[in-house]
Backbone bond lengths (Angstrom), bond angles and torsions (degrees), N, CA, C in turn:
res aa  C-N    CA-C-N  psi(-1)  N-CA   C-N-CA  omega(-1)  CA-C   N-CA-C  phi
1 M - - - 1.467 - - 1.527 106.02 -
2 N 1.329 116.17 131.86 1.478 119.86 -178.76 1.509 107.27 -82.88
3 E 1.307 116.61 131.02 1.460 121.38 174.88 1.549 106.05 -103.92
4 I 1.335 113.11 143.62 1.444 119.77 178.08 1.512 107.94 -80.11
5 P 1.288 118.57 127.46 1.487 118.52 -178.96 1.505 111.38 -65.91
6 D 1.279 118.09 141.98 1.486 121.93 -179.79 1.508 107.93 -84.09
7 R 1.311 118.62 117.29 1.424 121.64 -178.20 1.533 113.67 -102.22
8 R 1.329 115.10 10.94 1.428 117.97 178.57 1.509 113.36 -72.00
9 R 1.304 113.36 149.41 1.517 115.34 -178.76 1.496 109.70 -81.84
10 M 1.330 119.20 -19.94 1.470 122.04 176.13 1.482 108.85 -129.74
11 A 1.264 118.44 146.19 1.472 123.11 -177.83 1.537 109.41 -72.12
12 R 1.314 117.74 148.75 1.445 125.13 173.18 1.485 109.65 -112.46
13 L 1.301 114.71 143.86 1.496 120.19 179.23 1.529 107.50 -103.05
14 T 1.322 117.05 141.74 1.368 124.12 173.41 1.541 110.39 -77.91
15 I 1.325 117.29 127.09 1.448 120.74 -176.98 1.523 108.05 -85.04
16 P 1.327 117.71 124.77 1.510 119.85 178.82 1.538 110.17 -59.71
17 R 1.302 117.56 146.91 1.427 123.28 -177.50 1.495 113.78 -53.92
18 H 1.343 117.99 -39.32 1.478 119.38 -175.55 1.553 110.46 -73.81
19 L 1.311 119.68 -9.28 1.446 123.01 177.02 1.491 116.03 -104.26
20 R 1.315 116.29 -4.24 1.437 120.02 -172.82 1.538 113.96 -73.71
21 G 1.317 118.53 -24.29 1.456 118.93 179.83 1.529 108.53 78.58
22 T 1.290 113.87 -171.21 1.446 117.72 -177.93 1.553 108.60 -116.55
23 A 1.228 115.28 139.35 1.511 116.87 175.40 1.558 108.86 -97.54
24 L 1.292 114.09 150.97 1.446 117.36 176.58 1.560 111.66 -72.03
25 E 1.284 117.46 120.18 1.427 121.62 173.63 1.504 111.58 -84.76
26 R 1.298 117.96 147.95 1.407 119.91 -179.03 1.524 107.38 -92.99
27 H 1.357 117.69 128.66 1.443 123.24 -178.65 1.544 106.86 -124.57
28 E 1.302 115.30 136.82 1.447 117.82 170.12 1.523 108.98 -76.15
29 V 1.299 117.25 128.11 1.441 124.35 -179.28 1.477 111.49 -132.51
30 L 1.312 116.78 158.09 1.442 123.03 173.48 1.530 106.26 -114.13
31 L 1.299 117.08 124.44 1.426 122.93 179.78 1.493 109.81 -79.89
32 L 1.359 120.23 111.03 1.456 121.77 -176.52 1.511 112.72 -85.83
33 D 1.334 116.58 -44.95 1.466 119.03 174.02 1.526 106.52 -153.10
34 C 1.343 114.02 164.12 1.412 120.71 -172.78 1.525 109.30 -152.12
35 G 1.373 116.07 143.79 1.428 119.39 178.27 1.572 105.43 -142.66
36 P 1.327 116.70 -177.39 1.460 121.94 179.57 1.512 114.37 -61.67
37 L 1.326 116.45 -25.63 1.492 118.30 -176.65 1.524 115.27 -104.60
38 G 1.314 117.67 -15.44 1.427 119.75 -176.86 1.490 113.35 -179.97
39 A 1.351 114.67 -172.29 1.437 122.16 -174.81 1.523 110.97 -148.18
40 R 1.351 116.85 157.94 1.429 123.66 170.80 1.473 109.84 -114.69
41 I 1.342 116.47 130.50 1.471 121.21 -177.29 1.488 110.41 -126.67
42 T 1.319 115.48 158.80 1.483 121.54 172.46 1.578 104.82 -119.82
43 H 1.331 115.61 144.93 1.459 118.57 -172.82 1.553 108.43 -158.81
44 R 1.316 116.45 165.80 1.454 122.64 -179.34 1.526 114.51 -92.76
45 A 1.344 118.68 -36.66 1.426 122.23 179.72 1.499 112.97 -90.20
46 P 1.306 120.21 140.98 1.462 119.11 -178.61 1.517 113.93 -69.43
47 L 1.308 115.41 141.66 1.482 121.86 173.59 1.499 107.38 -114.86
48 H 1.321 116.14 156.19 1.431 120.40 -174.93 1.537 111.77 -112.67
49 E 1.317 116.29 143.33 1.496 120.83 179.67 1.507 108.93 -56.40
50 G 1.344 116.90 136.69 1.398 123.71 178.77 1.514 114.90 89.51
51 E 1.319 118.55 -13.67 1.437 126.07 -177.09 1.528 107.99 -66.84
52 G 1.343 116.56 134.09 1.442 122.66 173.58 1.502 111.74 -72.46
53 C 1.337 117.18 148.81 1.431 122.02 178.97 1.427 112.99 -154.62
54 A 1.314 118.28 172.82 1.422 124.31 174.83 1.562 106.63 -135.35
55 V 1.325 114.24 136.50 1.430 120.31 -178.24 1.553 104.59 -114.81
56 D 1.372 113.83 126.43 1.469 119.81 172.62 1.497 107.88 -97.98
57 L 1.297 118.22 128.91 1.465 119.58 -178.11 1.524 106.40 -77.50
58 P 1.311 117.60 157.23 1.500 118.91 179.14 1.548 110.03 -61.72
59 P 1.328 114.69 147.30 1.514 119.83 -175.89 1.543 114.62 -53.67
60 A 1.278 116.47 -29.74 1.477 121.70 -179.86 1.513 111.22 -62.51
61 L 1.384 115.12 -25.22 1.449 117.28 -177.94 1.521 113.98 -98.22
62 G 1.334 115.39 4.07 1.480 119.47 179.58 1.490 109.61 105.33
63 P 1.419 115.31 153.48 1.453 115.57 179.22 1.503 110.27 -78.89
64 L 1.364 114.23 107.44 1.469 119.24 -177.60 1.536 108.08 -142.90
65 R 1.337 115.72 125.24 1.401 123.45 174.65 1.541 108.73 -111.35
66 L 1.372 113.01 125.09 1.511 119.36 -178.76 1.487 110.21 -114.78
67 T 1.290 116.06 129.32 1.525 120.44 178.99 1.495 106.68 -86.31
68 G 1.321 114.21 149.51 1.454 120.36 177.55 1.520 113.15 -165.81
69 R 1.318 113.50 -168.34 1.447 119.20 176.87 1.514 110.73 -139.47
70 V 1.302 119.11 148.07 1.441 122.49 -179.58 1.547 107.25 -73.07
71 V 1.315 119.19 124.39 1.446 124.54 177.86 1.490 110.91 -93.50
72 W 1.311 117.18 -38.78 1.487 120.31 178.69 1.512 107.44 -152.57
73 T 1.301 115.28 156.49 1.484 120.15 175.81 1.521 107.46 -149.76
74 R 1.339 116.34 144.55 1.494 118.48 177.47 1.501 109.39 -148.83
75 L 1.270 112.11 152.91 1.537 120.13 177.28 1.508 104.13 -75.24
76 Q 1.334 114.85 122.53 1.446 121.12 179.78 1.538 111.79 -87.22
77 R 1.325 116.72 -47.72 1.442 121.35 179.83 1.514 109.22 -164.70
78 T 1.354 113.78 162.54 1.431 122.32 173.90 1.510 108.17 -128.19
79 E 1.309 116.68 141.59 1.447 120.48 178.42 1.477 110.45 -139.06
80 Q 1.344 116.64 153.43 1.476 120.57 175.42 1.508 109.89 -108.31
81 T 1.325 115.55 133.86 1.396 120.89 179.52 1.518 113.35 -81.15
82 L 1.344 118.50 169.51 1.486 118.17 178.66 1.529 112.50 -65.77
83 A 1.318 115.15 -21.55 1.489 119.68 179.33 1.556 109.39 -80.55
84 G 1.312 118.72 -9.02 1.417 122.97 -179.03 1.503 114.62 93.65
85 D 1.315 116.92 2.50 1.480 120.57 173.19 1.485 112.90 -74.57
86 R 1.332 115.67 151.29 1.487 122.14 -179.36 1.492 107.67 -103.73
87 R 1.354 118.17 125.02 1.439 124.13 178.06 1.558 109.16 -110.70
88 T 1.274 115.53 132.54 1.427 119.85 175.95 1.522 109.24 -110.84
89 H 1.339 116.66 146.80 1.459 122.15 177.25 1.520 106.50 -127.12
90 Y 1.322 114.33 125.68 1.510 122.20 177.50 1.527 110.52 -109.86
91 E 1.325 113.43 162.56 1.441 122.22 173.52 1.471 106.29 -131.72
92 S 1.308 117.83 139.33 1.501 123.49 -179.92 1.514 111.82 -136.73
93 G 1.356 115.59 154.65 1.421 123.27 174.16 1.544 106.74 -109.85
94 I 1.248 115.00 131.05 1.453 125.18 -179.49 1.506 111.17 -111.78
95 E 1.298 117.24 126.74 1.511 121.48 172.08 1.512 107.55 -101.52
96 F 1.346 116.13 127.33 1.463 118.11 -176.49 1.599 105.52 -77.35
97 T 1.279 115.58 143.35 1.507 122.91 179.24 1.509 109.94 -131.51
98 D 1.297 113.84 150.91 1.434 124.03 176.53 1.509 114.75 46.08
99 L 1.325 116.69 51.41 1.479 119.05 179.92 1.541 106.51 -85.98
100 A 1.294 113.31 131.02 1.477 120.72 174.91 1.534 109.88 -72.11
101 P 1.359 117.45 156.82 1.435 119.56 -179.97 1.560 115.04 -54.67
102 D 1.359 114.63 -36.04 1.487 116.75 -178.90 1.550 109.17 -72.67
103 Q 1.317 116.72 -31.35 1.497 118.57 175.26 1.542 110.32 -69.59
104 R 1.271 120.38 -39.55 1.458 123.70 174.97 1.570 111.26 -58.29
105 T 1.343 114.00 -45.37 1.443 119.48 179.45 1.537 110.27 -62.52
106 A 1.338 116.11 -48.19 1.451 121.84 -179.34 1.556 110.88 -62.62
107 L 1.355 118.42 -37.24 1.419 122.49 179.24 1.542 109.21 -68.90
108 A 1.361 118.13 -42.77 1.456 120.80 173.41 1.497 113.64 -55.29
109 A 1.350 115.76 -43.53 1.462 121.23 178.16 1.577 112.55 -63.97
110 A 1.328 113.77 -40.41 1.453 118.73 177.07 1.529 112.80 -64.87
111 L 1.326 114.62 -41.04 1.458 118.92 178.63 1.512 110.83 -66.52
112 A 1.300 118.12 -37.34 1.484 121.56 176.85 1.495 109.71 -64.40
113 T 1.309 119.46 -37.66 1.492 123.46 177.99 1.531 108.14 -63.14
114 V 1.357 115.96 -44.21 1.449 120.20 -178.67 1.522 110.03 -65.28
115 E 1.328 116.27 -42.34 1.492 119.78 -178.34 1.489 112.50 -62.87
116 T 1.351 116.90 -39.37 1.447 123.57 178.59 1.491 112.25 -66.98
117 A 1.333 115.67 -44.56 1.496 122.93 179.00 1.498 110.16 -67.07
118 A 1.386 119.21 -34.68 1.399 121.27 -174.77 1.517 112.69 -78.35
119 A 1.310 116.63 -18.14 1.495 118.54 -179.44 1.577 108.74 -64.37
120 P 1.329 112.77 124.99 1.487 113.59 -179.48 1.530 110.57 -68.60
121 P 1.275 115.99 146.69 1.472 118.97 177.97 1.513 111.76 -64.84
122 R 1.304 116.75 140.70 1.450 119.86 177.53 1.496 108.56 -73.71
123 A 1.343 117.58 140.47 1.445 123.93 -178.70 1.486 109.99 -115.38
124 T 1.314 114.11 147.25 1.499 121.40 171.34 1.486 106.14 -98.92
125 V 1.314 115.72 123.74 1.495 120.36 -177.77 1.531 108.56 -114.24
126 L 1.257 116.16 132.32 1.479 124.18 177.15 1.550 108.25 -92.79
127 C 1.335 116.02 117.58 1.459 119.91 175.52 1.546 107.68 -115.88
128 I 1.309 115.21 130.93 1.420 118.83 179.14 1.541 108.83 -121.63
129 D 1.333 117.64 126.94 1.451 123.07 179.97 1.505 106.99 -162.01
130 D 1.334 115.57 149.46 1.468 118.56 177.78 1.471 113.54 -88.39
131 D 1.317 118.35 -0.83 1.485 122.24 -177.36 1.552 107.13 -108.42
132 A 1.313 114.04 119.76 1.539 120.75 -179.40 1.491 110.75 -61.51
133 L 1.368 116.33 -36.04 1.478 117.35 -178.23 1.506 111.39 -69.16
134 V 1.307 119.31 -38.57 1.465 122.92 175.68 1.519 109.36 -60.10
135 L 1.352 115.22 -46.04 1.447 117.39 -178.52 1.540 111.58 -63.59
136 H 1.355 114.36 -35.93 1.484 119.49 177.57 1.562 109.21 -60.12
137 F 1.334 117.70 -46.23 1.442 121.43 177.65 1.557 112.86 -61.31
138 Y 1.346 115.13 -44.43 1.449 117.74 175.57 1.519 113.53 -57.03
139 R 1.347 115.20 -46.83 1.476 121.13 179.24 1.500 111.53 -60.20
140 D 1.296 115.68 -44.96 1.492 120.31 -178.95 1.504 109.81 -62.07
141 F 1.337 118.85 -43.71 1.437 125.00 -179.34 1.543 109.24 -61.77
142 L 1.333 117.10 -49.11 1.432 123.28 -175.95 1.553 109.44 -64.81
143 D 1.310 116.54 -43.70 1.495 121.41 176.85 1.531 111.65 -54.53
144 R 1.375 113.90 -46.11 1.487 118.59 -176.69 1.546 112.29 -65.26
145 H 1.356 115.15 -23.54 1.492 120.74 178.94 1.446 114.12 -101.75
146 G 1.320 119.90 16.17 1.439 123.46 173.54 1.492 117.58 79.42
147 N 1.334 115.99 19.18 1.467 118.25 177.22 1.497 109.87 -109.76
148 S 1.318 115.38 168.17 1.486 118.14 -177.36 1.493 109.24 -131.87
149 G 1.306 113.07 168.82 1.469 121.25 177.15 1.527 108.76 -172.03
150 P 1.339 116.56 157.14 1.487 119.58 175.89 1.513 112.85 -66.32
151 T 1.294 114.69 149.51 1.512 119.70 179.82 1.533 107.32 -75.16
152 P 1.344 111.64 136.65 1.527 117.56 178.83 1.532 111.40 -63.65
153 R 1.339 114.79 140.97 1.427 119.66 -179.82 1.537 111.36 -82.26
154 S 1.381 114.45 -47.50 1.441 117.70 178.68 1.480 107.59 -157.97
155 G 1.304 115.86 164.32 1.479 121.46 -178.89 1.499 112.79 -87.25
156 T 1.403 118.85 -7.61 1.425 120.47 -175.81 1.502 111.58 -95.77
157 S 1.308 118.00 -19.68 1.426 119.42 -179.94 1.542 108.65 -113.77
158 R 1.329 116.87 169.97 1.492 117.76 177.50 1.493 107.32 -61.14
159 S 1.286 115.32 128.72 1.493 121.30 -178.46 1.468 107.10 -132.56
160 S 1.315 115.06 154.19 1.478 118.90 175.66 1.476 107.42 -124.08
161 C 1.358 115.78 156.44 1.425 119.92 175.00 1.452 110.54 -123.83
């Protein structure tokens, strides 16, 4: 058997398997929700409680990698593809750990961006009724749900709320 000659200037030692530790594997995940202390993700490969991880926020929120650990994980569903393969979907909770002050600041800014984008646009709704009391109830309902409308002028003419 031909051995390749070692051309290194210094010898290398082979690390025994039990001393190698674990390397972080890259998993495709979908970020479901996120807060200042952690996140919930969905993924295809199982994760184990206590396992260390890093979560990269979506590019739209800025380049931010947050370190954490898996707090819980559960099988969400299993499906079978048309080809007969079985696909599993897991969900896990991640607790952020050892975040530097600049990471906390960047995370707060990212969450503010999400909160602003998630706010539904206010709508103006036209309500027409000849009963002032009905218009009052419409307006009250719409106000409680973040919508707006003009104040009715009278219940005897066409009015909008």
